[in-house]
C-alpha positions in Angstrom: 6.7 -14.3 -5.5 8.6 -11.7 -3.3 6.9 -8.4 -2.3 9.0 -6.0 -0.5 7.6 -2.4 0.8 9.7 0.3 1.7 9.3 4.0 2.7 9.8 6.5 5.2 8.3 5.5 8.8 7.4 8.6 10.7 5.7 11.8 9.9 4.0 14.7 11.8 0.0 14.8 11.2 -0.8 16.9 7.9 2.6 15.4 6.6 3.1 13.4 3.4 4.8 10.0 3.2 5.2 7.5 -0.1 5.5 3.8 0.2 6.7 1.5 -2.5 6.4 -2.2 -3.1 8.9 -4.1 -5.2 7.6 -7.1 -6.6 9.2 -10.3 -8.0 9.1 -13.7 -9.0 5.9 -13.2 -11.8 4.6 -11.2 -14.2 3.5 -8.1 -12.3 1.7 -6.4 -14.9 -1.1 -9.2 -14.5 -1.8 -8.4 -11.3 -4.3 -6.6 -9.4 -2.2 -4.7 -6.4 -3.5 -4.1 -3.0 -2.7 -2.0 0.0 -3.7 -3.2 3.7 -2.7 -1.8 6.6 -3.2 -2.9 10.7 -3.1 -0.6 13.4 -2.5 -1.9 16.8 -5.1 -4.4 18.6 -7.2 -4.1 15.5 -7.7 -6.4 12.5 -6.1 -6.2 9.2 -8.3 -3.5 6.9 -7.9 -2.6 3.2 -6.7 0.6 1.7 -6.5 0.5 -1.8 -6.4 -1.3 -5.3 -4.8 -0.8 -8.2 -6.0 -2.7 -11.3 -3.6 -4.7 -13.9 -4.4 -3.0 -17.1 -5.8 0.8 -16.9 -4.2 1.4 -13.4 -7.6 1.8 -12.3 -8.1 2.6 -8.2 -10.2 2.2 -5.5 -10.0 3.6 -2.2 -11.2 2.8 1.2 -13.5 5.5 2.2 -11.0 6.2 5.3 -8.1 7.1 3.0 -10.1 8.2 -0.6 -8.8 12.0 -1.1 -6.1 11.9 0.7 -4.1 8.5 -0.9 -3.1 8.1 -4.2 -1.8 4.4 -5.5 -0.2 4.1 -9.1 2.2 1.5 -10.5 4.9 1.4 -12.6 5.1 -2.0 -14.9 8.2 -1.4 -16.2 10.0 -1.1 -12.5 7.5 -4.0 -11.1 6.3 -1.5 -8.1 3.6 0.3 -7.1 3.6 3.3 -5.1 1.3 4.5 -1.8 1.4 8.3 -1.8 -0.3 9.4 1.5 -1.2 13.1 2.2 -2.6 14.8 5.1 -2.0 12.2 7.5 -4.0 11.5 11.0 -2.7 10.1 13.8 -5.5 7.2 12.9 -3.5 6.3 9.8 -0.6 4.5 12.0 -0.7 1.2 11.5 1.7 -1.0 9.6 1.2 -1.2 5.8 1.1 -4.6 4.1 1.8 -4.7 0.2 -0.6 -7.8 -1.7 -1.8 -9.8 -4.3 -3.5 -12.4 -5.3 -2.7 -14.9 -7.4 -4.8 -18.8 -8.2 -6.4 -17.7 -5.4 -3.3 -17.5 -3.2 -2.6 -14.0 -1.2 1.1 -12.7 -0.9 2.2 -10.4 1.4 4.8 -8.0 1.9 6.9 -8.1 5.1 4.9 -4.6 5.8 6.4 -1.7 7.1 5.2 0.6 10.0 4.0 4.0 9.7 3.7 6.4 12.8 1.5 9.7 12.4 2.7 12.1 15.7 3.9 14.7 16.5 
């Protein structure tokens, strides 16, 4: 299983950014996909999730209304659209899935919100 994140890294406050996570090595459409983030000096925190069927989403309160998670099962990819970005959104963002009780993580991609 391999998860690879990508996306532009630097944005000004109030700006927007889209992250992608491409998965390989498994039947992607079967799995709930998650995004987590870890800011400097803080623990990794869950950000958002999308179900395998139907694409229902759930978000942390800190990003609700600003972030949108979607998936394209034909491309084995999930997308995290981030709007109205704040300095406190600065973190390394990780794509995640759980399969047979084991967590798989991408390498992470740095997002910096700064003027």
